[in-house]
C-alpha positions in Angstrom: 0.0 0.0 0.0 1.5 3.4 -1.0 1.7 5.6 2.1 2.1 9.3 2.4 2.5 10.5 5.9 3.5 13.5 7.9 5.0 13.2 11.5 2.7 13.8 14.5 2.8 17.3 15.8 4.3 17.5 19.3 2.0 19.8 21.4 3.7 23.1 22.3 3.5 24.8 25.7 0.0 25.4 26.8 -1.5 23.5 23.9 -4.0 20.7 24.3 -2.8 17.4 22.9 -6.4 16.5 22.3 -6.4 19.0 19.5 -4.0 17.0 17.5 -6.0 14.6 15.3 -4.0 12.1 13.3 -6.2 11.1 10.4 -5.6 8.5 7.6 -7.5 8.7 4.3 -7.8 5.4 2.5 -8.1 5.6 -1.3 -9.3 2.1 -2.1 -10.2 0.2 -5.2 -13.9 -0.9 -5.3 -14.4 -4.7 -6.0 -17.5 -6.3 -7.1 -17.5 -8.5 -3.9 -19.2 -6.3 -1.2 -17.6 -7.9 1.8 -14.1 -8.2 0.0 -14.0 -4.4 0.1 -14.4 -4.4 3.8 -11.8 -7.2 4.3 -9.4 -5.2 2.1 -10.0 -2.1 4.3 -9.2 -4.4 7.3 -6.0 -5.4 5.7 -5.1 -1.7 5.2 -6.0 -0.9 8.8 -3.6 -3.7 10.0 -0.9 -2.2 7.9 -1.5 1.1 9.7 -1.1 -0.1 13.3 2.4 1.6 13.8 1.0 5.0 12.6 -1.2 5.4 15.7 -4.0 7.1 13.8 -7.1 8.4 15.5 -9.5 8.7 12.5 -9.7 6.6 9.3 -11.8 7.7 6.4 -13.1 5.6 3.5 -14.5 6.6 0.1 -18.0 7.0 -1.1 -19.7 3.7 -2.0 -16.5 2.0 -1.0 -18.1 -1.4 -1.0 -20.4 -1.1 -4.0 -19.4 -0.3 -7.7 -20.8 3.0 -8.3 -23.6 2.4 -10.8 -27.3 3.1 -10.0 -28.5 -0.5 -10.9 -26.0 -1.8 -8.1 -27.4 0.3 -5.3 -30.6 -1.7 -4.6 -28.7 -5.1 -5.1 -26.0 -4.1 -2.6 -28.2 -2.3 -0.1 -28.7 -3.6 3.4 -30.3 -2.3 6.6 -28.5 -0.5 9.3 -27.1 -3.2 11.4 -26.5 -5.5 8.4 -23.3 -7.5 7.6 -21.4 -4.5 6.2 -22.3 -2.2 9.0 -21.4 -4.8 11.5 -18.0 -5.5 9.9 -17.2 -1.8 9.9 -18.2 -1.5 13.6 -15.9 -4.4 14.5 -13.0 -2.8 12.6 -13.4 0.5 14.5 -13.5 -1.4 17.9 -10.6 -3.8 16.9 -8.3 -0.9 16.0 -9.6 1.7 18.5 -10.1 4.3 16.0 -12.8 6.5 14.8 -14.0 5.0 11.4 -15.8 7.2 8.9 -17.0 4.2 6.8 -17.2 6.1 3.5 -20.8 5.5 2.3 -22.7 2.4 1.3 -26.2 1.6 0.0 -28.7 1.3 2.8 -32.3 0.1 2.5 -35.0 1.0 5.0 -38.1 -0.9 6.1 -40.2 0.6 3.3 -37.7 -0.5 0.8 -36.3 3.0 0.1 -32.6 2.9 -0.9 -30.1 5.6 0.4 -26.5 6.5 -0.1 -25.5 6.4 3.5 -22.4 7.3 5.6 -21.8 5.9 9.0 -19.1 6.9 11.6 -18.1 4.6 14.5 -16.1 5.5 17.6 -13.3 3.7 19.2 -15.7 1.3 20.9 -17.4 0.4 17.6 -20.5 2.4 18.4 -22.4 4.3 15.7 -22.1 8.0 16.5 -23.2 9.4 13.2 -25.3 8.6 10.2 -25.8 10.8 7.1 -28.1 10.0 4.2 -26.9 11.9 1.0 -29.3 14.8 0.7 -28.5 16.1 -2.8 -28.7 13.3 -5.4 -26.3 13.4 -8.2 -28.4 13.9 -11.4 -26.3 15.4 -14.1 -25.9 15.5 -17.8 -22.9 17.2 -18.9 -22.7 17.8 -22.7 -19.8 15.9 -23.9 -19.0 14.5 -20.6 -20.6 12.6 -17.7 -24.3 11.6 -17.6 -25.5 10.0 -14.3 -28.9 9.9 -12.3 -28.8 8.7 -8.7 -32.4 9.4 -8.3 -33.2 6.4 -10.6 -32.7 4.1 -7.6 -31.8 6.4 -4.6 -33.9 8.4 -2.2 -32.5 11.7 -0.7 -31.8 12.2 3.0 -32.9 15.4 4.8 -30.5 15.9 7.7 -27.6 18.2 8.6 -25.2 15.8 10.2 -22.7 16.9 12.9 -21.3 14.5 15.6 -19.1 14.7 18.8 -15.7 13.2 19.4 -13.0 13.6 22.0 -11.5 16.1 19.6 -14.6 18.2 19.2 -17.4 18.3 16.6 -17.1 17.1 13.1 -19.5 17.3 10.1 -20.3 14.7 7.6 -21.8 14.9 4.1 -21.4 13.0 0.9 -19.9 14.1 -2.5 -22.5 16.2 -4.3 -23.7 17.5 -1.0 -20.6 19.4 -0.6 -21.3 21.6 -3.7 -24.0 23.3 -1.7 -22.5 25.9 0.6 -25.5 26.2 2.8 -25.0 22.6 4.1 -21.3 23.2 5.0 -22.2 26.4 6.7 -25.0 24.8 8.8 -22.5 22.2 9.9 -20.0 24.8 11.1 -22.8 26.8 12.7 -23.5 23.5 14.8 -19.8 23.6 15.8 -17.9 21.6 13.3 -14.2 22.3 12.9 -13.7 19.3 10.6 -15.9 18.2 7.7 -15.5 14.7 6.4 -16.6 14.1 2.7 -16.5 10.6 1.1 -16.8 11.5 -2.6 -16.4 10.0 -6.0 -16.0 12.8 -8.5 -15.6 11.4 -12.0 -13.4 12.2 -15.1 -15.5 15.3 -16.1 -16.1 17.0 -12.7 -12.9 15.9 -11.0 -10.3 17.8 -13.1 -12.6 20.8 -13.3 -13.9 21.3 -9.7 -12.4 18.9 -7.2 -9.5 20.9 -5.8 -11.2 24.4 -6.1 -14.4 23.1 -4.3 -12.6 21.6 -1.3 -10.3 24.7 -0.9 -13.4 27.0 -1.2 -15.3 25.1 1.3 -12.4 25.0 3.8 -11.7 28.8 3.2 -15.4 29.9 3.4 -16.0 27.9 6.7 -12.4 28.1 8.1 -12.5 24.4 8.9 -10.4 21.4 8.0 -11.9 19.3 5.1 -11.1 15.7 4.3 -12.3 14.4 0.8 -11.8 10.8 0.5 -12.3 9.2 -3.0 -12.1 5.7 -4.5 -9.0 4.8 -6.5 -9.4 5.1 -10.4 -10.4 2.0 -12.1 -10.7 2.7 -15.9 -12.5 -0.8 -16.4 -15.4 0.2 -14.1 -18.7 1.6 -15.4 -18.0 4.9 -13.4 -14.5 6.1 -13.4 -13.4 7.9 -10.2 -11.1 10.9 -10.3 -9.4 9.8 -7.2 -7.1 12.7 -5.7 -8.2 12.3 -2.1 -7.5 15.8 -0.5 -7.0 17.4 2.8 -7.4 21.1 3.2 -6.6 23.4 6.1 -8.9 26.2 7.5 -6.6 28.7 5.6 -7.3 27.0 2.4 -3.8 25.4 2.2 -3.8 21.9 0.5 -2.1 19.8 3.3 -1.9 16.8 0.8 -3.5 15.3 -2.3 -3.2 11.8 -3.7 -3.1 10.9 -7.3 -5.6 8.3 -8.9 -3.9 5.2 -7.4 -4.7 3.1 -4.4 -3.0 4.3 -1.3 -3.2 6.0 2.0 -2.5 9.7 3.2 -1.9 10.5 6.9 -1.9 14.0 8.3 -1.9 15.4 11.8 -4.5 18.1 12.0 -3.8 20.8 14.6 -7.4 21.6 15.5 -6.3 24.7 17.4 -5.4 26.1 14.0 -9.2 26.5 13.3 -9.7 28.9 16.2 -6.5 30.8 15.3 -7.7 31.4 11.7 -11.2 32.3 12.9 -9.8 34.8 15.3 -7.4 36.5 12.8 -9.8 36.6 9.9 -13.2 36.6 11.7 -15.5 36.0 8.7 -17.9 34.0 10.6 -18.4 36.9 13.1 -18.6 39.6 10.4 -21.7 38.1 8.7 -24.4 40.6 8.4 -27.3 38.7 10.1 -29.3 41.9 9.9 -29.2 41.5 6.2 -29.3 37.9 5.7 -29.5 34.6 7.6 -29.3 30.9 7.2 -31.8 28.7 8.8 -32.1 24.9 9.0 -35.7 23.6 8.2 
């Protein structure tokens, strides 16, 4: 497994070590065998033991080839085999696991693109159903319609960790600035985004979108993508990316399978927000954002 890593940040005088979040982003290949994808994630986690990471992120639809007919076939209810295997991986490795996303089916038979997060004890602490379905038709480029088989979610997702609050959304959700801002208003200092941009939208928008959202919201953002597989029906751009609250790219992968590790100094979020107080300078007498 190709591994890109930065060394842990030693806490300076007066700095809280719980603000140093060591995050590993796994850019994995997606296999047709649903559970083999999870077993492969487990093997990669074994290889990371010496890195002492706190958080591991997986890509969008990491255990299901990204094609609309596959979603109902691969879907399972919350608590199913894939969910259980991910919970067990989080508990075994004592990590927070952002388990990318996977197809979920509810009791009424509706299918969702759903992201789960598990804590170090293997308990589910967050669940986000993709709220903005990816229905596009780019002239001369990608045509895709998630709504053929998926139902949209309707929640803003923020969850608590020992490092503070984090936000969670999926791919196309991140194009809508209102959703990211609502997560930040709920206290998020890190936003996790499992995402599978394609060969049309990736080169054009991937990097600029993640930098803009980090800059607008003065938060860390982690975008975790599947590795590129030209033989698949939907070809991922790859290029998993980590961006700072200042808009700096901390690291970006290429299209291949691999892992990228960064230590996020979460105190940097407060420093940036104090030095350039965008969030405080909003004119709420002129405009406001409200969750429905």
